[in-house]
C-alpha positions in Angstrom: 9.2 17.3 -14.0 7.7 14.5 -12.0 8.6 14.5 -8.1 8.1 11.7 -5.9 9.1 12.0 -2.7 10.2 8.5 -1.7 9.5 7.4 2.0 10.6 3.7 1.6 14.1 4.7 0.3 14.8 6.5 3.7 14.0 2.7 5.4 16.5 0.7 3.0 13.1 0.1 0.5 12.9 2.5 -2.6 9.6 2.4 -4.5 10.2 5.1 -7.4 11.9 2.9 -9.8 7.9 2.0 -10.6 8.1 5.7 -12.5 11.4 5.7 -14.0 9.7 5.7 -17.5 8.7 9.2 -16.3 12.3 10.4 -15.4 11.1 11.7 -12.1 12.9 13.9 -9.8 13.3 11.8 -6.1 13.7 12.7 -3.0 14.4 11.0 -0.2 12.4 12.0 3.0 13.8 13.1 6.5 12.7 11.9 9.4 11.9 14.4 12.1 12.5 17.2 9.1 10.1 19.8 8.6 7.6 18.0 6.6 5.5 21.2 4.9 9.0 21.7 3.6 9.7 18.3 2.1 6.2 18.0 0.3 6.9 21.1 -1.0 6.6 20.9 -4.9 5.8 17.0 -4.6 3.5 15.4 -7.2 3.0 11.7 -4.8 4.1 10.7 -1.6 5.2 6.6 -1.6 5.1 4.7 1.4 7.3 1.6 1.1 7.9 -2.3 2.5 9.6 -2.9 5.1 8.7 -4.6 8.8 5.2 -5.0 9.5 3.5 -2.4 11.6 2.4 -2.6 14.7 -1.2 -3.9 15.5 -1.5 -1.2 18.0 -2.0 1.2 15.3 -5.4 -0.3 14.1 -6.2 -1.1 17.5 -5.4 -5.4 17.7 -3.4 -7.0 19.9 -0.3 -8.9 18.6 -0.6 -12.3 18.1 1.0 -13.0 14.5 2.8 -10.2 13.7 6.0 -9.9 13.3 6.4 -6.2 14.6 6.4 -4.7 18.2 3.3 -4.6 20.7 3.6 -0.3 20.6 4.7 1.4 17.2 8.0 1.4 15.9 10.2 4.7 15.5 9.4 4.5 11.8 5.4 3.7 12.5 5.4 7.1 14.5 7.6 8.7 12.1 5.1 7.8 9.4 2.0 8.4 11.5 3.2 12.3 11.7 3.5 12.2 7.7 0.1 10.8 7.5 -1.3 13.2 9.9 -0.4 16.0 7.0 -0.9 14.2 4.0 -4.6 14.1 5.2 -4.7 17.8 5.8 -3.0 18.8 2.4 -4.6 16.0 0.3 -1.4 15.2 -1.4 -1.7 12.2 -3.7 -0.3 8.9 -2.1 0.6 5.6 -3.0 1.4 2.9 -0.6 3.2 -0.5 -1.4 2.7 -3.6 0.7 3.8 -2.3 4.0 2.9 0.8 2.8 -0.4 0.0 1.6 -0.9 -1.9 5.0 -0.3 1.2 6.9 -2.8 3.0 4.8 -4.9 0.5 5.2 -4.9 1.0 9.3 -4.2 4.6 9.0 -8.2 5.1 7.2 -9.8 2.8 9.6 -9.0 -0.4 8.4 -7.1 -3.5 9.8 -5.0 -6.0 8.8 -5.0 -10.3 9.2 -1.7 -10.6 11.1 -0.8 -14.1 8.9 -1.6 -15.9 6.3 -0.2 -19.3 5.8 1.9 -20.2 2.6 0.7 -17.1 1.1 4.2 -15.2 1.0 6.6 -15.7 -2.5 3.8 -17.0 -4.9 2.9 -15.2 -8.0 -0.6 -15.1 -8.6 -3.9 -13.6 -10.9 -5.1 -10.2 -9.4 -8.8 -9.6 -10.5 -9.4 -5.8 -11.3 -12.9 -4.8 -10.5 -12.7 -1.5 -11.7 -10.0 -1.1 -14.3 -10.1 2.5 -17.0 -8.8 0.1 -19.4 -11.1 -2.5 -19.3 -8.7 -5.2 -18.2 -9.8 -8.0 -16.0 -6.4 -9.6 -14.5 -2.8 -8.5 -14.2 -0.4 -11.2 -12.3 1.1 -10.0 -8.8 4.0 -11.0 -6.7 3.0 -11.9 -3.2 6.3 -11.2 -0.6 3.7 -10.5 2.6 1.8 -12.5 5.0 -0.5 -10.2 6.3 -3.8 -9.4 4.6 -5.2 -6.0 4.1 -9.2 -5.4 5.6 -9.8 -2.1 4.1 -12.7 0.0 5.6 -16.2 0.1 4.3 -15.6 3.3 2.6 -12.7 2.3 0.5 -13.1 0.8 -2.5 -11.6 -2.7 -3.5 -9.9 -2.1 -7.2 -8.1 -5.8 -7.6 -8.3 -8.7 -5.5 -7.2 -12.2 -5.2 -8.6 -15.6 -4.1 -6.8 -16.3 -1.3 -3.7 -19.1 -1.1 -4.4 -20.9 1.8 -7.1 -21.1 4.1 -5.4 -20.4 7.5 -6.0 -16.9 8.7 -4.3 -15.7 12.1 -6.6 -13.1 13.5 -6.4 -11.5 17.7 -9.0 -11.7 19.9 -10.8 -8.1 18.8 -10.9 -9.5 15.8 -13.0 -12.8 16.6 -16.4 -12.8 14.8 -15.3 -10.2 12.3 -14.1 -14.0 10.4 -17.3 -13.9 7.8 -17.3 -10.1 7.4 -13.7 -10.5 5.6 -14.6 -14.0 3.8 -12.2 -16.5 2.8 -13.2 -15.9 -1.2 -11.4 -12.9 -1.3 -8.1 -11.0 -0.5 -7.7 -7.2 -1.2 -5.3 -6.3 -3.3 -5.5 -2.8 -4.8 -7.2 -0.4 -2.6 -8.6 3.7 -3.1 -8.7 4.1 0.5 -9.9 8.3 -0.7 -9.8 10.4 -3.3 -5.8 10.8 -2.9 -4.9 7.4 -1.3 -4.1 4.6 -3.2 -2.8 0.6 -1.9 -1.2 -1.8 -3.8 -0.3 -5.0 -1.5 2.2 -6.0 -3.7 5.8 -5.2 -5.1 6.0 -3.6 -8.7 8.9 -2.3 -8.0 10.3 -5.8 -8.1 9.5 -6.3 -11.8 10.6 -4.5 -14.6 9.6 -1.3 -15.6 7.6 -2.6 -18.8 6.0 -5.6 -16.5 2.4 -5.0 -16.7 1.8 -4.9 -13.0 4.4 -1.8 -13.1 2.6 0.2 -15.8 -0.9 -0.7 -14.0 0.6 0.8 -11.3 1.3 4.0 -12.9 -2.0 4.2 -14.8 -3.8 3.8 -11.8 -1.8 6.2 -10.1 -2.9 8.7 -13.4 -6.3 7.8 -13.4 -7.6 7.8 -9.5 -4.9 10.3 -8.2 -4.9 12.7 -11.0 -1.1 12.8 -11.3 1.1 12.1 -14.2 -1.7 12.1 -16.7 0.7 14.0 -19.4 3.2 10.7 -19.5 2.1 7.8 -21.9 2.7 4.5 -21.2 
């Protein structure tokens, strides 16, 4: 039995259907509850989509984020869970907001707004694909962009769909470091945390992006390897 703690489910953004072919047992995260007991027996934790995280989490001022200047109740709860995950090393997947959250919590930051990006489907160039694939089609229901720290591995990227990027004052001067030629889409933040900027849960479970998500969880997070795709 493959067991998932679906944190997004708690906030109305479930993601466990990506793994429906594995017939998982899905548990709903309980805010304020005892975290070690909720993680007991869990194979994979998923942080799902939703409202932007507060830029204060990555030390920036809010200039274009659809969030408050201070962490929301959800932000604070997920930060509490993240701290335990860092200690336990429990395999973790972030989807859209969840990927951005993992990016920020592992020392990266976000471009707070990218014009004309949200909604389009586009190819993602795969850089370290375990099966040798070069590209996968992804959706783009987001308006921010991850800037992972230098220790993270970008596993997939896309060419920018727009040139108008919004930075706050603390990010001025870093524009050339980010580069307009690459938007990070799939990132391995450390040995136990993986992020997909797109929403594979919006596709059918047999869509290539959904299958690729499961494959990357198997390959990079070392869980679910007993399941065949």
